[in-house]
N, C-alpha and C positions, 0 to 999 in steps of 0.2 A: 169129216172134219169136226173138231170139237169147238165149243164156244170160246176156248182160250186161243185158238189159232188166229193169228193176224198176219197179213201179208202186205208187202210194200213193193213198188216197182223196182225191178232190177236195174242197177246202174252198170251198164255194160256197153262197151264200144267195140263193134266188130271191125277188125283190121283187114286190110287187103292182104292177100297171100304173101306179097313181097314184104310188107311190114312185119307180118307174123314171123317169117323166116329170118328176117334181119334181127328182130328182137331175140328170137330163140338162139341164133348163132352168137350174138353178143353176150348173152347171159352164159351160155355154155363156155365161151372162151374165157370169160371172167372167172367162172367157178373152177375151171381147170387149173387156174393159177393158185387156188386156195391150198394152203398147206397147214398142217398142225405145227405150231411153233413152240419151242421150249426155251429159247433164248430171247428175252424181252429187254427192251430199253425202258428205263425209268421215266422217259420223257412224258410230260403231261398230255392227256387226250381230252379234247373238248367234250364236256359232259353231254352236250346236245346229241352227239353221235350215239352215246349209250342209250339215252332216252328214246331216240328215234328207232334204234334197233329193237328195244323192248316193246315199243308201240307196234312195230312190225310183227314181232313174235306174237303179240296179243291178238292179232287178226286171224290167227290160225283157227281152222275148224276144230270143234271139240264135241264130244258126246253130249247131246241134248243142250249144246251151247252153254255148258256149265263152267267152261274156262277154268279147269282145275289146276291152276299154276300160280306160283308166286316167284318173282324175280327180286332177289336181294342183292343190291349193289354195294360193294365194300371198297372203300378207298382209304379208310383209317389205317395207318401203319401198324398200330398195336393190334388191331383185330386181325389184320393180314398175318402178322407174326404168330398170333395164337392159332390161326388156321394152319399155317405152315408147320408149326411144331406138332400139332395134333395129327395132321396128315402124315408127317414123316414117321411118327410113332406107329401108325397103322400100316404104312408102307414097309417099315422095317419088319414088322411081323409077317406081312404078306410075302416079302422076298426071302425071308429066312425060315419061315415055318408054315405059312398057309398055302402058298401056291404050289401045285403039283409040278413035276419036272416038265411035262409037256407044255404047260402054260408058260413057264419060264423060257423054254426053248422058242415058243412063238413070239415072245417079247424080245428075244436077244437081238434081232436085226435093228431094233429101235434104240438100243443103247440106254434104256431106262434103268433107274435104280431107285432107292428110297429117298434120295436127296431131291428136294423140290424148291430150289431157291426162287423159281419164277413166281411162287405164291406171294412172295414179298416184293419182288422187283416190278412185276406188271402193275401199272397204275390203278387198274380196276380188277376186281374179281366179281363175276356175276354168278351167284349161287342160285340155281333153279330148284325150286321145291315143287313136288306134286301134292295135290290135295285129294286124298282118297275120299274124303267127305268134308262137309262143312257143318260145324255145330250151330244149331239154330234153336230158337225158342219161339214157337208160333203163338200169336195172341189167342188166348183162350185154351191153349194146350193144357191137358191134364197134368203134364209133367213140368209146367212152367215154374212152379214153386216147390217142386219136389227135390231139387238139387241134382236130378238126373240129367245127363247130357243127352240132348236130342240131336241125332245125326241125319243130315241130308246126304244120302249116298251119291257119289259121282260115278259116271259110267265111261268106259273106255279111257281111263285116266292115262295109262302108259302110252297108248297110241296118241292121244291128244297132246300130251306134254312133249312127246318125241317130235311131232310135227312142228310144234311151236319152237323147239330148240333148233330144228333145221332152218326155219325162217330166221331165227336169231343169228345163227352163224353166217348165213348168206348175207344178211343185212350188214353185219359187222365187217365182213370181207369186202363188200361193195363200197363201204365207207372208207376203205384203205387201212383197215386195222387187222392185226394178227390175233389169232385165238388158239386156245388149247382146250380140248375136251378132256377134263381130268375127272377120274372116278375112283378116288381112294376107297379101299374096301376094308371094313365097312365105313359108311359115311355118317353114321349117327351123330358124331361129334359136331357136325356142322349145325345141327339144330340147337345144340347146347351153346356153342360159342356165339351164335347169332341170336340166341334167346327167342327161338321160334316156337309157336304153339304146337301141341302134340299132333294135330291133324295135318301139319305140314311135314312132309317127308323129303329128305334130300334126294335129288335126282341127278344133278350134274353140276360140276364146278368148272367155270370157264374163266381163266385169266384172259384179260384183254389189254392190248396196247400196241405199240409199234415194235417190230422186230429189232433186236440189237444189231449194231453195225457188225457185219461179218457173220450174221446168224447162219447156221447150217441146219439142214434137215436130212432125214434118212433118205437114201437113194432107193426109192421104191416106186412102183407104178400101179395103176389101176387095171382091173381086168378089162379086156377088150369087149366091145359091144356084143359080139356073138356069144360071149360067156355069161352075160347078165340079162339078155333079152331073148324071149321066145315069142315068135309071131305065129298066130294060128289064124288061118283064113286068107 
């Protein structure tokens, strides 16, 4: 142990086997109803639900507890429109020039195309950025007055931000909201539209709101347990 190591008592409540199974089954049943939604209602969403979901996401474990994420919440109609226009430009290139045939065939059952009206209709967009490093200037650092950027590298960034996004989606779903995981390719325009610093890199764009009346989703299913779990021992 180093001199920097500090410990605190674990806040943990051990449940009875019956309580454990009940909670597990309830969570499974709730999450099995989660679907990716592309038809949103413009109805307002209580902002406290967004805040609570992001607070939940921020509890995620991360490499060296560096918490390499930033959640930018957008509700301004003009900014949402800018994001939609930029995303549709990139998606047009994707569907017409960039995507190979096998990728387009994989997407065909979902009925997606370059048109992304949900980016304006959904009351909130949550844009998740990953932080590969943080610019810092340490007191007494030789570079403090040199004009050079000093970077504190972050570790396991992709994994950490991915876990945080999973918690975010689960929290939003349990709050009775619909979401979409949107990944326009490439996503560099998000940093420009949202005026984010260079060390924040776009990771995921999540429209959030209520589903539109009569919203429909692709008729798909998840793999059965025996295809996704291997038990040894």
